[in-house]
N, C-alpha and C positions, 0 to 999 in steps of 0.2 A: 572326053579324054579320061582314061582310067587313072585312078589314084596312084597306082604303082608307077605309071609313066611320069606322073607329076613329081613323085618322090625321086625317081631316077634323074630327072632333069635338074632338080634342086641339088642333088648330090654332085652332078656334073658341074653345075654352076659353082658350088662350093670349092671343088677341086681346082677349077679354072682360076677362081679368085685367089685361093690360098697360094698356089704356085706362082701366080702373077705377082702377089705381094712379096713373096720370098725373093723373086727376081728383082723386084723394085728395091728391095732392101740393099742391093749391091750398088745402087746409084749413090754417088757421094753425098748429095744434100740430104737424102733420106737417112743414110747411115750416120751422118753427123748429127741429125736431129734426134735419132734414137739414142746416140751416145750422150748427148747433152741432157736429154730427158732422164735417162738412167742415172747420170751423175747428180742431177738436181734432186731426184728422189733419194738417192743414197746420202747426200749431204743433209737433207732435211731429216732423215730418219736417224742418222748416226753422228752428225756433226759434233755434238758434245756428248761424250760417252761417260760411263760410270767412273767415279773417282778421278776426274780430271783428264780422262782420255779424250783424244781428238781424232776423228776420222775425216779424211778429205778425199772425195771422189773427183777425179779430173780426167780429161781426155789425154791420151798419149800424145806427146810431141812428135813431130816428124822424125827427129833423130832417135827416138826411142822405139819406133815401130819395128826396126830390125832386131832389136833385143827381145821384144815381146811379140813374136810372130803369132798371128791368129787372135790377137787381142786389140782392143781399142781404148780401154779405160784403165786407170791405175788408181789403186786405193793406198793412201799413205796414213799410217797410224803413228801417232806420237802421244805424249802425255806431259802434264805439268811436272811430274816427278822426274821424268827423263830429262827435261830441260834443266831442272834444278841440279841434278847429278852432273850434267855436262858443264854447267856454270861453276859448280864447286870444284870439278876436276881442272877446269881452265885456270881458276884462281890459284889452286895448289901448284900448278905448273908455271905460274907467272905469265899466262897468256891473257890478252885483252879480249879475245873472242872465243866462243864455245862452239864446238863442232857437234851438231845433232844429226843423227842418221835415222830417219823414220823407217819403220817396218813397212814394206810395200808388197803388194801382190796385184797381178793384172786380172782384168775381167773382160769377157767378151759380152758387151752390152746387147748385141743382136741376139745372142743365145738367151740371155737373161730376160730381155724385154721384147725385142723386135719379133721373134718367132711366136711368142705367146700372143702379142697384139695382132699379128697377122692371122693367126688361127681364129681368134675371137672375131675379128672384123669380117673374115670370110664367112663364118657361121652366121653372123647377124645379117650381112648383106644378101646372103642366099636364102634367108628365111622369108616365106611369103606372109609378111605382116605389113601394116601401114607404115608410111614414111615417118609419121609422128612416133609410132612405137619403136621403129628402128633407131631414131635419133635418141629417144629416151634410153633404150637398151645400150646403145653405143656409149653414151655419156656415163651411165651408171656402171657399165661393164669395165670401161677403161679406168674409172676411179677404183674399182675393186681390184683390178690387175695391178694398178700402181700401189695399192695397199699391200698386196702380196709381195711385190718387189721390195717395198720398204721393210717388211718383216724379214724377207730373205737377206737383205743388206744388214739389218740389225743383228741377226743371228750369225751371219758370216763374220762380221766384224767382232762379235762377242767371242767366237771360237779362236780368232786370231789373237785377240787380247789375252785370252786364257793361255794360249800356247807361248806367248812371249811376255808373260806376266813378270818374270824376273827382271826383264829389261825395261818394260814400260810401267809396271806397277800401277796398272789401271784396268778397269773392267771387272768382270766377275772373278773372284778368287775362292769363294766357298765351293768345296768339292761337289756338293749336291746341286748348286746353281750351275756350275760348269757342266756337270753331267747332263742336266736338264736342257741347257741351251744347245749342247752338242747333239743330243738326241733329236730335238726339234729341227736343228739345222740339217741333220742327215736325211730327214724325211722331206722337208720342203724344198731342198735344193734340186731334187730330181726333176728333169724335164717332164717326165710322165706326170708328176704331181701338179706341175704348173698347167699342163694341158688339160688335165682332169678338172682342175679348179676353173679354168676358162670355160670348159664345156658345161660345168654345173651352173656357172653364172649365166651362160647363154640359155640353158634350159629353163632357169627360173625366170629370166627376163623376157624370153621370146616365145617359148612353147605355149604358154597359156593364152596367147593372143592370136594364134593361128585359127582361122575360121575353118574348122574341120567340116562343119555342115556344108559349107560351100563346095568343098572338094568331094564330099560324099554325093552331092547332087550332080557334080560333074561326072562322077563315075557311073551313076545310074542313067544319065542321059547318053 
């Protein structure tokens, strides 16, 4: 069998697996698992932010889905200073309870995590390497993608804290720091960047372990 035919078959297998995983992502249990995983990564990366800021990632409640169409997760930003201001205001007005309104924004966890994982999984599974190598690549690759998502969550939250600094008084306030985190955020949030990152991780973990000599012999025969 010619090497070109083998490559074509592997590309076909990749496309089959990738689109199959994308379809699988619409199944409720898979969608829920991706959302919970994304939220866990976000909470781990940004739960306690700079200067008393707090970021909470959670799944949208059923009654919130209509308000945030196309999204499945919600990020809530608050701060210790915001709470102090609310308490001081409540005391000044003679109220026993303080009203705190966190800054919120929705996220589509499937776009941020599910599609990237599907792309990487399809690449790994369609690569002609041993099962052991595939398992190692899948483990290290998923951890690498989780690290990227954690960084994306950190910078996204940082830009939000900067935008609402007057209200929250937490996060980065230095103009140079704010500019730097916004520049990084503008780059790494693109889907193309995430896909390129996953592709590079796959290339590093999988390509060196393909037995090219084996397929060269198959071509000559």
